N, C-alpha and C positions, 0 to 999 in steps of 0.2 A: 615687534612683540607677541605677536599672536601668533608668528613661527615658532616663535622661544615657549611658549605655554604648549605649543602642541607638541615639540619637541620632551618637554619636561614630559607632561600628561602620557605619553608615549613609556617615555622609561620608567615611569610608575608603575604601569599596565603590564608593561613585561620582567616587572620587579614582583608585579603581585601574583602574577602568571607562574613564574619562576617557582617562589614562594610554596602558590600552592602545589605545585607538583612535589618540591621538597615535603612536604607534609602529607599529600599522600603517601610520597612510598616509605615514608615513617608509618605513618598508617599501619597500610598494607603489611610492613615486616611482622609490626605489633599483631596485628590479627592473624596471619601468618603460625607466628611462632607460640599464640596462646592457642588457635586452634589444635594445634600439632599435643598439646600438652592436656585439651580437652580430646582427643582421640585417644591418646594412651591409657585417659582414664575411664572412657569406655572398652578397653580393649581389655585393659586389667578387669574390668565389671564382668564381662561376658566371659572373659577367663573364668571367673569365681564361679559365677551362675553356674557355667559347665562342669565345672569342679563339684561342688555339691552335688548336683543331677548325678555324677556320677556316683558319687558313696552312697546316693538314696537306692542304685540300681545297683550294688554288691551285697545287697544282705548282710551287711556286717549288723550287730547288737546296736542297739542305740547307744550306749556309752563308745562305745565307739566312732560311729557319726559325728556324734557332739563334740569328741574330741580333736576330731579332724576338722568341722565345722570354724573349733577353734582357733588350730591353726590357719586356716585360708580366712579367718576374719582377720587374723590379728597382719598376715602375707597384706592383705588386699589394704586395709587400714597402714602400713608401709609404702605403701607404694602411692595411696591418698597426698601421705604423707610428703613424701619426695616428691610430684607430682608438682603439691603445691608448696615448695621451696623451689624448686626452679621455674614455678610460677612467676615469682617474686623476687627471685633475682631476674628475668627477663624485664618485667617492670621495670623495678631499679634501674637496670641498665636505658632502657628507653627513655628515662626521665631524663637522664645526665643529653640524649640525643635530641627529644625536644627543647629541652631547656638552651642548647646549643642553635638548637632550629630557631628558637625562637630571641636568642637573641642577635643572629645575625641578620634576623629580619629585620627586627629593631633599630638596628645600626645602620644599613639600608636606608631607613623610612626615613631615618634624618637625617643623613648625608641628601636625601634627595628636597626633605623640605629646606634646608640649610641655603641650599645649590637656588632653588624656586624663591626662598626668600631675599637671597643676595639678588639673583635678576631682574629683583622686582622693585629693592632698597633702593638704589643708585638711581635709580630711571624716574621715583619719585621724589629724593631730593633734587634733582636736576630741574622738576617741571616744578619746583617751588620760589 
């Protein structure tokens, strides 16, 4: 009986560690993808800032500078919205991966719980 309990506990522990590693991999992948999107935004922001500074150094008239800044702001806004859309797509895709991970983990746990109960129930009925 004790060796059976230890074997079940060992099996449960191995499953839990494996499940945790899968979750870690999912989290790492999601974090890397979202971090890349953040880096893209920072790159676009720095590029837009550099262009504004360059405009001010060209000695253009104020109306021309304002028109160029408006174009830059519009282009930057488009890049922000595009990046936000891509990040939303990443989050939506990861939702499916997390659901699959959860369902598989729950299925494994349920199977192990049934096996544990099945190994105890026949022994209990024999003792009675």
